[in-house]
MMTF fields as JSON, N, C-alpha, C and O atoms, coordinates in Angstrom:
{
  "mmtfVersion": "1.0.0",
  "mmtfProducer": "UNKNOWN",
  "numBonds": 487,
  "numAtoms": 488,
  "numGroups": 122,
  "numChains": 1,
  "numModels": 1,
  "chainsPerModel": [1],
  "groupsPerChain": [122],
  "chainIdList": ["A"],
  "bondAtomList": [4, 2, 8, 6, 12, 10, 16, 14, 20, 18, 24, 22, 28, 26, 32, 30, 36, 34, 40, 38, 44, 42, 48, 46, 52, 50, 56, 54, 60, 58, 64, 62, 68, 66, 72, 70, 76, 74, 80, 78, 84, 82, 88, 86, 92, 90, 96, 94, 100, 98, 104, 102, 108, 106, 112, 110, 116, 114, 120, 118, 124, 122, 128, 126, 132, 130, 136, 134, 140, 138, 144, 142, 148, 146, 152, 150, 156, 154, 160, 158, 164, 162, 168, 166, 172, 170, 176, 174, 180, 178, 184, 182, 188, 186, 192, 190, 196, 194, 200, 198, 204, 202, 208, 206, 212, 210, 216, 214, 220, 218, 224, 222, 228, 226, 232, 230, 236, 234, 240, 238, 244, 242, 248, 246, 252, 250, 256, 254, 260, 258, 264, 262, 268, 266, 272, 270, 276, 274, 280, 278, 284, 282, 288, 286, 292, 290, 296, 294, 300, 298, 304, 302, 308, 306, 312, 310, 316, 314, 320, 318, 324, 322, 328, 326, 332, 330, 336, 334, 340, 338, 344, 342, 348, 346, 352, 350, 356, 354, 360, 358, 364, 362, 368, 366, 372, 370, 376, 374, 380, 378, 384, 382, 388, 386, 392, 390, 396, 394, 400, 398, 404, 402, 408, 406, 412, 410, 416, 414, 420, 418, 424, 422, 428, 426, 432, 430, 436, 434, 440, 438, 444, 442, 448, 446, 452, 450, 456, 454, 460, 458, 464, 462, 468, 466, 472, 470, 476, 474, 480, 478, 484, 482],
  "bondOrderList": [1, 1, 1, 1, 1, 1, 1, 1, 1, 1, 1, 1, 1, 1, 1, 1, 1, 1, 1, 1, 1, 1, 1, 1, 1, 1, 1, 1, 1, 1, 1, 1, 1, 1, 1, 1, 1, 1, 1, 1, 1, 1, 1, 1, 1, 1, 1, 1, 1, 1, 1, 1, 1, 1, 1, 1, 1, 1, 1, 1, 1, 1, 1, 1, 1, 1, 1, 1, 1, 1, 1, 1, 1, 1, 1, 1, 1, 1, 1, 1, 1, 1, 1, 1, 1, 1, 1, 1, 1, 1, 1, 1, 1, 1, 1, 1, 1, 1, 1, 1, 1, 1, 1, 1, 1, 1, 1, 1, 1, 1, 1, 1, 1, 1, 1, 1, 1, 1, 1, 1, 1],
  "groupList": [{"groupName": "MET", "atomNameList": ["N", "CA", "C", "O"], "elementList": ["N", "C", "C", "O"], "formalChargeList": [0, 0, 0, 0], "bondAtomList": [1, 0, 2, 1, 3, 2], "bondOrderList": [1, 1, 2], "singleLetterCode": "M", "chemCompType": "L-PEPTIDE LINKING"}, {"groupName": "GLN", "atomNameList": ["N", "CA", "C", "O"], "elementList": ["N", "C", "C", "O"], "formalChargeList": [0, 0, 0, 0], "bondAtomList": [1, 0, 2, 1, 3, 2], "bondOrderList": [1, 1, 2], "singleLetterCode": "Q", "chemCompType": "L-PEPTIDE LINKING"}, {"groupName": "THR", "atomNameList": ["N", "CA", "C", "O"], "elementList": ["N", "C", "C", "O"], "formalChargeList": [0, 0, 0, 0], "bondAtomList": [1, 0, 2, 1, 3, 2], "bondOrderList": [1, 1, 2], "singleLetterCode": "T", "chemCompType": "L-PEPTIDE LINKING"}, {"groupName": "SER", "atomNameList": ["N", "CA", "C", "O"], "elementList": ["N", "C", "C", "O"], "formalChargeList": [0, 0, 0, 0], "bondAtomList": [1, 0, 2, 1, 3, 2], "bondOrderList": [1, 1, 2], "singleLetterCode": "S", "chemCompType": "L-PEPTIDE LINKING"}, {"groupName": "ASN", "atomNameList": ["N", "CA", "C", "O"], "elementList": ["N", "C", "C", "O"], "formalChargeList": [0, 0, 0, 0], "bondAtomList": [1, 0, 2, 1, 3, 2], "bondOrderList": [1, 1, 2], "singleLetterCode": "N", "chemCompType": "L-PEPTIDE LINKING"}, {"groupName": "LEU", "atomNameList": ["N", "CA", "C", "O"], "elementList": ["N", "C", "C", "O"], "formalChargeList": [0, 0, 0, 0], "bondAtomList": [1, 0, 2, 1, 3, 2], "bondOrderList": [1, 1, 2], "singleLetterCode": "L", "chemCompType": "L-PEPTIDE LINKING"}, {"groupName": "GLU", "atomNameList": ["N", "CA", "C", "O"], "elementList": ["N", "C", "C", "O"], "formalChargeList": [0, 0, 0, 0], "bondAtomList": [1, 0, 2, 1, 3, 2], "bondOrderList": [1, 1, 2], "singleLetterCode": "E", "chemCompType": "L-PEPTIDE LINKING"}, {"groupName": "LYS", "atomNameList": ["N", "CA", "C", "O"], "elementList": ["N", "C", "C", "O"], "formalChargeList": [0, 0, 0, 0], "bondAtomList": [1, 0, 2, 1, 3, 2], "bondOrderList": [1, 1, 2], "singleLetterCode": "K", "chemCompType": "L-PEPTIDE LINKING"}, {"groupName": "VAL", "atomNameList": ["N", "CA", "C", "O"], "elementList": ["N", "C", "C", "O"], "formalChargeList": [0, 0, 0, 0], "bondAtomList": [1, 0, 2, 1, 3, 2], "bondOrderList": [1, 1, 2], "singleLetterCode": "V", "chemCompType": "L-PEPTIDE LINKING"}, {"groupName": "ILE", "atomNameList": ["N", "CA", "C", "O"], "elementList": ["N", "C", "C", "O"], "formalChargeList": [0, 0, 0, 0], "bondAtomList": [1, 0, 2, 1, 3, 2], "bondOrderList": [1, 1, 2], "singleLetterCode": "I", "chemCompType": "L-PEPTIDE LINKING"}, {"groupName": "GLY", "atomNameList": ["N", "CA", "C", "O"], "elementList": ["N", "C", "C", "O"], "formalChargeList": [0, 0, 0, 0], "bondAtomList": [1, 0, 2, 1, 3, 2], "bondOrderList": [1, 1, 2], "singleLetterCode": "G", "chemCompType": "PEPTIDE LINKING"}, {"groupName": "ALA", "atomNameList": ["N", "CA", "C", "O"], "elementList": ["N", "C", "C", "O"], "formalChargeList": [0, 0, 0, 0], "bondAtomList": [1, 0, 2, 1, 3, 2], "bondOrderList": [1, 1, 2], "singleLetterCode": "A", "chemCompType": "L-PEPTIDE LINKING"}, {"groupName": "ASP", "atomNameList": ["N", "CA", "C", "O"], "elementList": ["N", "C", "C", "O"], "formalChargeList": [0, 0, 0, 0], "bondAtomList": [1, 0, 2, 1, 3, 2], "bondOrderList": [1, 1, 2], "singleLetterCode": "D", "chemCompType": "L-PEPTIDE LINKING"}, {"groupName": "CYS", "atomNameList": ["N", "CA", "C", "O"], "elementList": ["N", "C", "C", "O"], "formalChargeList": [0, 0, 0, 0], "bondAtomList": [1, 0, 2, 1, 3, 2], "bondOrderList": [1, 1, 2], "singleLetterCode": "C", "chemCompType": "L-PEPTIDE LINKING"}, {"groupName": "ARG", "atomNameList": ["N", "CA", "C", "O"], "elementList": ["N", "C", "C", "O"], "formalChargeList": [0, 0, 0, 0], "bondAtomList": [1, 0, 2, 1, 3, 2], "bondOrderList": [1, 1, 2], "singleLetterCode": "R", "chemCompType": "L-PEPTIDE LINKING"}, {"groupName": "TYR", "atomNameList": ["N", "CA", "C", "O"], "elementList": ["N", "C", "C", "O"], "formalChargeList": [0, 0, 0, 0], "bondAtomList": [1, 0, 2, 1, 3, 2], "bondOrderList": [1, 1, 2], "singleLetterCode": "Y", "chemCompType": "L-PEPTIDE LINKING"}, {"groupName": "PRO", "atomNameList": ["N", "CA", "C", "O"], "elementList": ["N", "C", "C", "O"], "formalChargeList": [0, 0, 0, 0], "bondAtomList": [1, 0, 2, 1, 3, 2], "bondOrderList": [1, 1, 2], "singleLetterCode": "P", "chemCompType": "L-PEPTIDE LINKING"}, {"groupName": "TRP", "atomNameList": ["N", "CA", "C", "O"], "elementList": ["N", "C", "C", "O"], "formalChargeList": [0, 0, 0, 0], "bondAtomList": [1, 0, 2, 1, 3, 2], "bondOrderList": [1, 1, 2], "singleLetterCode": "W", "chemCompType": "L-PEPTIDE LINKING"}, {"groupName": "HIS", "atomNameList": ["N", "CA", "C", "O"], "elementList": ["N", "C", "C", "O"], "formalChargeList": [0, 0, 0, 0], "bondAtomList": [1, 0, 2, 1, 3, 2], "bondOrderList": [1, 1, 2], "singleLetterCode": "H", "chemCompType": "L-PEPTIDE LINKING"}, {"groupName": "PHE", "atomNameList": ["N", "CA", "C", "O"], "elementList": ["N", "C", "C", "O"], "formalChargeList": [0, 0, 0, 0], "bondAtomList": [1, 0, 2, 1, 3, 2], "bondOrderList": [1, 1, 2], "singleLetterCode": "F", "chemCompType": "L-PEPTIDE LINKING"}],
  "groupTypeList": [0, 1, 2, 2, 1, 3, 2, 4, 5, 5, 5, 6, 7, 8, 9, 6, 10, 9, 1, 6, 7, 7, 10, 7, 10, 9, 8, 9, 11, 12, 5, 2, 2, 9, 6, 12, 13, 9, 13, 14, 15, 5, 8, 9, 13, 6, 10, 4, 3, 16, 4, 1, 8, 3, 11, 9, 2, 3, 3, 8, 7, 12, 15, 8, 7, 7, 7, 11, 15, 9, 14, 16, 5, 3, 9, 12, 10, 3, 7, 4, 11, 1, 17, 8, 11, 0, 12, 15, 10, 12, 8, 8, 8, 18, 8, 19, 5, 16, 6, 9, 14, 6, 15, 15, 1, 5, 6, 3, 5, 17, 4, 12, 11, 7, 5, 2, 7, 9, 16, 12, 9, 8],
  "groupIdList": [1, 2, 3, 4, 5, 6, 7, 8, 9, 10, 11, 12, 13, 14, 15, 16, 17, 18, 19, 20, 21, 22, 23, 24, 25, 26, 27, 28, 29, 30, 31, 32, 33, 34, 35, 36, 37, 38, 39, 40, 41, 42, 43, 44, 45, 46, 47, 48, 49, 50, 51, 52, 53, 54, 55, 56, 57, 58, 59, 60, 61, 62, 63, 64, 65, 66, 67, 68, 69, 70, 71, 72, 73, 74, 75, 76, 77, 78, 79, 80, 81, 82, 83, 84, 85, 86, 87, 88, 89, 90, 91, 92, 93, 94, 95, 96, 97, 98, 99, 100, 101, 102, 103, 104, 105, 106, 107, 108, 109, 110, 111, 112, 113, 114, 115, 116, 117, 118, 119, 120, 121, 122],
  "secStructList": [7, 7, 7, 2, 2, 2, 2, 2, 2, 2, 2, 2, 2, 2, 2, 2, 2, 2, 2, 2, 6, 6, 7, 3, 3, 3, 3, 3, 3, 3, 7, 6, 6, 1, 1, 1, 7, 1, 7, 1, 3, 3, 3, 3, 3, 3, 7, 1, 1, 2, 2, 2, 2, 2, 2, 2, 2, 2, 2, 2, 2, 2, 2, 2, 2, 2, 2, 1, 7, 7, 7, 7, 1, 3, 3, 3, 7, 6, 6, 6, 7, 1, 3, 3, 3, 3, 3, 7, 1, 1, 3, 3, 3, 3, 3, 3, 7, 2, 2, 2, 2, 2, 2, 2, 7, 2, 2, 2, 2, 6, 6, 6, 1, 5, 7, 7, 5, 7, 7, 7, 7, 7],
  "xCoordList": [87.136, 87.534, 87.631, 86.946, 88.815, 89.08, 88.193, 87.628, 88.335, 87.58, 88.553, 89.738, 87.896, 89.226, 89.802, 91.011, 89.414, 90.53, 91.738, 92.845, 91.36, 92.207, 93.27, 94.457, 92.55, 93.59, 94.512, 95.665, 94.092, 94.894, 96.055, 97.198, 95.45, 96.66, 97.602, 98.69, 97.388, 97.937, 98.87, 99.967, 98.519, 99.386, 100.467, 101.67, 99.904, 101.107, 102.113, 103.154, 101.714, 102.815, 103.763, 104.863, 102.805, 103.645, 104.817, 105.929, 104.701, 105.553, 106.666, 107.775, 106.073, 107.129, 107.964, 109.136, 107.499, 108.392, 109.498, 110.715, 109.002, 109.859, 111.11, 112.278, 110.486, 111.358, 112.43, 113.408, 112.019, 112.62, 114.15, 115.163, 114.113, 115.276, 115.664, 116.427, 115.261, 115.815, 115.51, 116.215, 114.395, 113.752, 113.324, 112.664, 113.689, 113.628, 112.622, 112.305, 112.136, 111.367, 110.103, 109.62, 109.519, 108.109, 107.192, 107.264, 106.181, 105.194, 104.002, 104.062, 102.858, 101.664, 100.498, 100.153, 100.294, 99.391, 97.638, 97.216, 97.043, 95.464, 94.578, 94.089, 94.354, 93.57, 91.743, 90.805, 91.74, 90.241, 89.213, 88.03, 89.497, 88.556, 88.605, 87.829, 89.468, 89.821, 88.99, 89.316, 87.926, 87.135, 87.806, 88.757, 87.453, 88.043, 89.513, 90.094, 90.15, 91.302, 91.426, 90.404, 92.541, 92.859, 93.108, 93.029, 93.399, 93.532, 93.321, 93.479, 93.018, 92.817, 94.304, 94.408, 95.14, 96.351, 97.753, 97.917, 98.7, 99.854, 100.903, 100.768, 102.105, 102.843, 104.067, 104.307, 104.964, 106.016, 107.25, 107.238, 108.44, 109.64, 110.88, 110.753, 111.868, 113.28, 114.519, 114.764, 115.065, 116.171, 117.5, 117.434, 118.675, 119.872, 120.519, 121.379, 120.124, 120.788, 119.66, 118.746, 119.829, 118.883, 118.979, 117.893, 120.139, 119.855, 119.253, 118.741, 119.057, 118.141, 116.648, 115.711, 116.55, 115.182, 114.521, 113.319, 115.397, 115.27, 114.551, 113.561, 115.526, 115.387, 114.164, 113.445, 113.701, 112.586, 111.586, 110.865, 111.347, 110.465, 109.973, 108.79, 110.979, 110.969, 110.265, 109.452, 110.824, 110.608, 109.038, 108.385, 108.412, 106.976, 106.244, 105.149, 106.673, 105.923, 105.718, 104.564, 106.996, 106.954, 106.215, 105.198, 106.371, 105.466, 104.108, 103.401, 103.562, 102.333, 101.461, 100.347, 102.223, 101.94, 101.885, 101.06, 102.763, 102.766, 102.106, 101.386, 102.144, 101.085, 99.683, 98.785, 99.525, 97.986, 97.262, 96.124, 98.384, 97.577, 97.302, 96.528, 97.885, 97.643, 98.953, 99.993, 98.813, 99.494, 99.486, 98.368, 100.243, 100.173, 99.75, 100.215, 98.698, 98.0, 98.963, 98.796, 100.063, 101.032, 102.29, 102.234, 103.44, 104.746, 105.262, 105.383, 105.639, 106.322, 107.729, 107.833, 108.656, 109.87, 110.777, 111.902, 110.644, 111.74, 113.028, 113.936, 113.12, 114.147, 115.321, 116.498, 114.804, 116.067, 116.189, 117.189, 114.909, 115.048, 115.628, 116.566, 114.793, 115.157, 113.748, 113.839, 112.316, 111.196, 110.422, 110.286, 109.92, 109.125, 107.856, 107.704, 106.858, 105.199, 104.815, 104.981, 104.163, 103.605, 102.186, 101.809, 101.168, 99.712, 99.183, 99.398, 98.346, 97.828, 96.345, 95.672, 95.76, 94.329, 94.218, 94.423, 93.898, 93.683, 94.842, 94.905, 95.727, 97.09, 98.156, 98.063, 98.941, 100.028, 101.182, 101.284, 102.069, 103.443, 104.448, 104.625, 105.295, 106.276, 107.512, 107.434, 108.596, 110.062, 110.918, 111.065, 111.453, 112.346, 113.96, 114.3, 114.779, 115.9, 115.855, 114.696, 116.593, 116.118, 116.213, 115.516, 117.08, 117.296, 115.917, 115.27, 115.522, 114.176, 112.85, 111.863, 112.875, 111.754, 111.828, 110.805, 113.144, 113.091, 112.78, 112.39, 112.989, 112.745, 111.102, 110.568, 110.519, 109.067, 108.339, 107.169, 108.506, 107.916, 106.289, 105.355, 106.364, 104.599, 103.997, 102.799, 104.682, 103.808, 103.369, 102.203, 104.189, 103.396, 102.426, 101.783, 102.211, 101.118, 99.832, 98.704, 100.084, 99.038, 98.801, 98.541, 98.808, 99.101, 97.812, 97.665, 96.716, 95.117, 95.16, 94.408, 96.162, 95.761, 96.441, 97.463, 95.926, 96.545, 97.99, 97.992, 98.953, 100.248, 100.564, 100.049, 101.366, 101.687, 103.032, 103.311, 103.904, 105.363, 105.599, 105.043, 106.255, 106.773, 108.135, 108.862, 108.385, 109.923, 110.812, 110.255, 112.032, 112.922, 113.432, 113.349, 113.861, 114.147, 115.702, 116.032, 116.651, 117.98, 118.779, 120.009],
  "yCoordList": [138.987, 140.108, 141.291, 141.346, 142.421, 143.113, 144.559, 144.532, 145.562, 146.991, 147.466, 147.136, 148.334, 149.172, 150.036, 150.167, 150.607, 151.205, 150.502, 151.027, 149.064, 148.23, 147.751, 147.491, 147.701, 147.067, 148.077, 147.751, 149.539, 150.498, 150.842, 151.245, 150.576, 150.612, 149.393, 149.59, 148.073, 147.212, 147.378, 146.819, 148.01, 148.271, 149.231, 149.063, 150.335, 151.244, 151.111, 151.767, 149.843, 149.448, 148.128, 147.72, 147.64, 146.772, 147.497, 146.981, 148.636, 149.377, 150.075, 150.283, 150.513, 150.812, 149.967, 150.28, 148.719, 147.64, 147.436, 147.522, 147.22, 146.835, 148.064, 147.89, 149.153, 150.421, 150.865, 151.594, 150.25, 150.254, 149.438, 149.848, 148.342, 147.619, 147.765, 146.902, 148.808, 149.17, 148.355, 148.14, 147.938, 146.752, 147.754, 148.774, 147.423, 147.941, 147.499, 146.316, 148.447, 147.985, 147.708, 146.619, 148.336, 148.022, 148.527, 149.591, 147.502, 147.44, 147.164, 146.182, 147.834, 147.426, 146.888, 147.555, 145.961, 145.359, 145.356, 144.582, 146.403, 146.277, 145.437, 145.519, 144.514, 143.194, 143.433, 142.674, 144.47, 144.507, 144.734, 144.593, 145.004, 144.897, 143.496, 143.244, 142.759, 141.518, 140.452, 140.377, 139.539, 138.775, 137.444, 137.115, 136.663, 135.48, 135.651, 134.649, 136.191, 136.778, 136.011, 135.887, 135.496, 134.977, 136.326, 136.111, 137.696, 138.624, 139.913, 139.926, 140.915, 142.151, 143.109, 143.946, 142.731, 143.471, 142.514, 141.645, 142.883, 142.288, 143.139, 144.221, 142.98, 143.761, 142.802, 141.744, 143.584, 142.926, 143.775, 144.92, 143.209, 143.887, 143.02, 141.798, 143.493, 142.942, 143.487, 144.57, 142.172, 142.588, 141.895, 141.012, 142.498, 142.003, 140.786, 140.32, 140.131, 139.037, 138.25, 138.881, 136.93, 136.16, 136.941, 137.26, 137.309, 137.988, 139.094, 139.396, 140.126, 141.036, 140.794, 141.495, 139.635, 139.139, 138.793, 138.942, 138.321, 137.81, 138.753, 138.615, 140.009, 141.197, 141.886, 142.22, 142.231, 142.871, 141.9, 142.516, 140.728, 139.919, 139.95, 139.892, 140.046, 140.068, 141.478, 141.613, 142.608, 143.963, 144.129, 144.734, 143.511, 143.762, 143.017, 143.454, 141.985, 141.205, 142.184, 142.535, 142.821, 143.689, 144.67, 144.893, 145.344, 146.766, 146.419, 147.105, 145.459, 145.04, 144.735, 145.18, 143.933, 143.457, 144.35, 144.135, 145.344, 146.321, 147.332, 147.816, 147.931, 149.135, 148.985, 149.759, 147.878, 147.421, 146.273, 145.899, 145.618, 144.573, 143.205, 142.298, 143.269, 141.908, 141.151, 141.735, 139.612, 138.819, 138.009, 138.006, 137.482, 137.007, 135.57, 134.836, 135.19, 133.973, 132.762, 131.63, 133.08, 132.209, 132.803, 133.938, 132.212, 132.933, 131.733, 130.769, 131.682, 130.5, 130.959, 132.151, 130.272, 130.609, 131.075, 131.203, 131.376, 132.035, 131.25, 131.824, 129.915, 128.915, 129.187, 129.202, 129.4, 129.805, 131.131, 131.658, 131.797, 133.345, 133.915, 134.687, 133.299, 133.513, 134.33, 135.223, 133.68, 134.286, 133.864, 132.674, 134.916, 134.769, 135.233, 136.363, 134.483, 135.171, 135.107, 134.11, 136.483, 136.592, 136.766, 137.84, 135.919, 135.998, 136.7, 136.281, 138.004, 138.63, 138.795, 139.682, 137.861, 137.771, 138.618, 138.137, 139.919, 140.719, 141.252, 141.705, 141.09, 141.624, 140.161, 139.253, 140.188, 139.273, 139.846, 140.506, 139.605, 140.256, 139.389, 138.292, 139.883, 138.729, 139.56, 140.77, 139.066, 139.473, 138.506, 137.332, 139.02, 138.304, 138.895, 140.036, 137.797, 138.171, 138.894, 138.914, 139.399, 140.14, 139.184, 139.47, 137.924, 137.175, 136.457, 136.413, 135.968, 135.355, 136.139, 135.58, 137.353, 138.252, 138.372, 138.228, 138.666, 138.695, 137.33, 137.27, 136.27, 134.892, 134.56, 134.09, 134.922, 134.98, 135.991, 135.644, 137.1, 138.37, 138.481, 138.703, 138.242, 138.346, 139.751, 139.843, 140.622, 142.085, 141.694, 141.925, 141.098, 140.787, 139.854, 139.895, 138.783, 137.932, 138.64, 138.188, 139.785, 140.638, 141.737, 142.769, 141.856, 143.133, 143.747, 144.857, 143.0, 143.518, 144.546, 145.52, 144.268, 145.17, 146.456, 146.652, 147.393, 148.571, 148.497, 148.285, 148.693, 148.793, 150.034, 151.039, 150.189, 151.478, 150.955, 150.011, 151.919, 151.976, 152.681, 153.779, 152.355, 153.178, 153.542, 152.732, 154.875, 155.263, 154.435, 154.226, 154.029, 153.649, 154.549, 155.73, 154.384, 155.49, 155.036, 153.889, 156.279, 156.211, 156.266, 156.221],
  "zCoordList": [116.538, 115.773, 116.87, 117.891, 116.385, 117.626, 116.744, 115.651, 117.58, 117.21, 116.272, 116.224, 115.474, 114.615, 115.63, 115.44, 116.539, 117.482, 118.131, 118.253, 118.598, 119.023, 117.998, 118.197, 116.854, 115.443, 115.13, 114.846, 115.142, 114.894, 116.136, 115.922, 117.474, 118.221, 118.176, 118.718, 117.597, 117.825, 116.401, 116.402, 115.395, 114.084, 114.66, 114.455, 115.458, 115.889, 116.717, 116.666, 117.895, 118.556, 117.991, 118.365, 116.894, 116.176, 115.427, 115.547, 114.668, 114.163, 114.765, 114.274, 116.258, 117.127, 117.49, 117.698, 117.633, 118.292, 117.038, 117.202, 116.07, 114.839, 114.573, 114.228, 114.831, 114.359, 115.707, 115.54, 117.103, 118.121, 117.974, 118.542, 117.197, 116.909, 115.607, 115.172, 114.753, 113.487, 112.361, 111.375, 112.623, 111.355, 110.07, 110.267, 108.995, 107.832, 106.786, 106.666, 106.047, 104.686, 105.323, 105.016, 106.041, 106.624, 105.664, 105.049, 105.594, 104.666, 105.38, 106.119, 105.34, 105.994, 104.439, 103.464, 104.683, 103.469, 104.344, 105.203, 103.761, 104.089, 103.54, 102.413, 104.476, 103.38, 103.815, 103.57, 104.365, 104.468, 103.508, 103.819, 102.602, 101.397, 100.571, 99.65, 100.957, 100.119, 100.865, 102.05, 100.465, 101.015, 101.372, 100.663, 102.339, 102.901, 103.448, 103.031, 103.961, 104.444, 105.754, 106.429, 106.174, 107.479, 108.387, 109.597, 107.999, 108.857, 108.193, 106.972, 108.739, 108.083, 107.644, 106.748, 108.426, 107.993, 108.126, 108.983, 107.09, 107.338, 107.56, 106.989, 108.333, 108.502, 108.263, 108.845, 107.016, 106.602, 106.713, 106.263, 107.357, 107.604, 107.652, 107.735, 107.612, 107.616, 108.863, 109.396, 108.956, 109.852, 109.087, 108.233, 109.591, 108.798, 109.13, 108.381, 110.372, 110.576, 111.577, 112.108, 111.745, 112.64, 113.996, 114.48, 114.704, 115.725, 115.692, 116.77, 114.515, 114.715, 114.323, 114.706, 113.455, 113.437, 114.724, 114.945, 115.553, 117.115, 117.993, 118.711, 117.667, 118.568, 118.227, 119.168, 116.729, 116.272, 116.946, 117.731, 116.893, 117.211, 118.639, 118.974, 119.413, 120.78, 121.216, 122.131, 120.251, 120.527, 120.369, 121.219, 119.14, 118.956, 119.917, 120.272, 120.38, 121.386, 122.441, 122.686, 123.301, 124.531, 124.02, 124.678, 123.065, 122.8, 122.84, 123.578, 122.179, 122.014, 123.434, 123.711, 124.162, 125.31, 126.559, 127.447, 126.616, 127.439, 127.122, 127.995, 125.849, 125.498, 125.054, 125.386, 124.232, 124.022, 124.527, 124.246, 125.574, 126.232, 125.376, 125.681, 124.576, 123.313, 123.621, 123.925, 123.506, 123.412, 122.025, 121.51, 121.47, 120.153, 120.359, 121.232, 119.354, 119.53, 119.045, 119.497, 118.026, 117.987, 117.571, 117.097, 117.673, 116.965, 116.494, 117.251, 115.102, 114.257, 113.745, 113.459, 113.62, 112.979, 113.837, 113.353, 114.977, 115.967, 116.331, 116.931, 115.969, 115.922, 115.153, 115.514, 114.029, 112.909, 112.605, 112.116, 112.969, 112.929, 111.396, 111.198, 110.468, 109.344, 108.58, 107.738, 109.197, 108.563, 109.947, 110.232, 110.793, 111.753, 111.529, 111.064, 111.808, 111.531, 112.933, 113.635, 113.419, 114.424, 114.503, 114.036, 115.022, 114.598, 115.889, 117.027, 115.525, 116.651, 116.244, 116.769, 115.212, 114.974, 113.859, 112.744, 113.996, 112.784, 112.028, 110.886, 112.928, 112.224, 112.196, 113.023, 111.296, 111.183, 110.755, 109.721, 111.537, 111.444, 110.968, 111.499, 109.771, 109.178, 109.46, 109.244, 109.898, 110.163, 109.36, 109.701, 108.327, 107.34, 107.466, 107.78, 107.135, 106.555, 105.184, 104.77, 104.475, 103.455, 102.285, 101.311, 102.212, 101.068, 101.053, 100.007, 102.051, 102.289, 102.023, 101.543, 102.333, 101.86, 100.398, 99.73, 99.763, 98.275, 97.549, 96.383, 98.344, 97.805, 97.603, 96.598, 98.777, 98.666, 98.409, 98.243, 98.3, 97.969, 98.211, 97.441, 99.549, 99.919, 99.476, 99.21, 99.417, 98.963, 97.705, 97.384, 96.893, 95.611, 95.341, 94.292, 96.421, 96.172, 96.781, 96.587, 97.533, 97.822, 96.953, 97.572, 95.587, 94.921, 94.878, 94.365, 95.461, 95.055, 96.233, 96.243, 97.328, 98.693, 98.785, 98.126, 99.592, 99.516, 100.538, 101.751, 99.823, 100.512, 101.183, 100.694, 102.287, 102.93, 103.352, 104.092, 102.607, 102.966, 104.313, 104.354, 105.395, 106.711, 106.054, 105.479, 106.217, 105.954, 107.152, 108.23, 106.958, 107.806, 108.862, 108.524, 109.864, 110.943, 110.563, 110.262, 110.649, 110.312, 111.615, 111.587]
}
């Protein structure tokens, strides 16, 4: 488990990595008050195409590695780039295509979590 300070830095760098590649619809689900969760925070966003999903994933990986000195424990879904999950321990990042995000509706699965929407960068 990471410290609160390192988790906050990790969240900040994840958001910057997403915004660098114009990721949209960023939502942070705070799971810290929910018992028996596999992580403390979920970050959910989307890209308009598989190429953009891949670019967002790479950007997040680079930002977090260079600025927070943390490497992902695992990355799954990169091959088809429709839904990529990046596991950073306390933080799990989900990068979706819009139609896949709509289908699974992760935000609604965590309706008892505090959800924070990050404004899109134009």
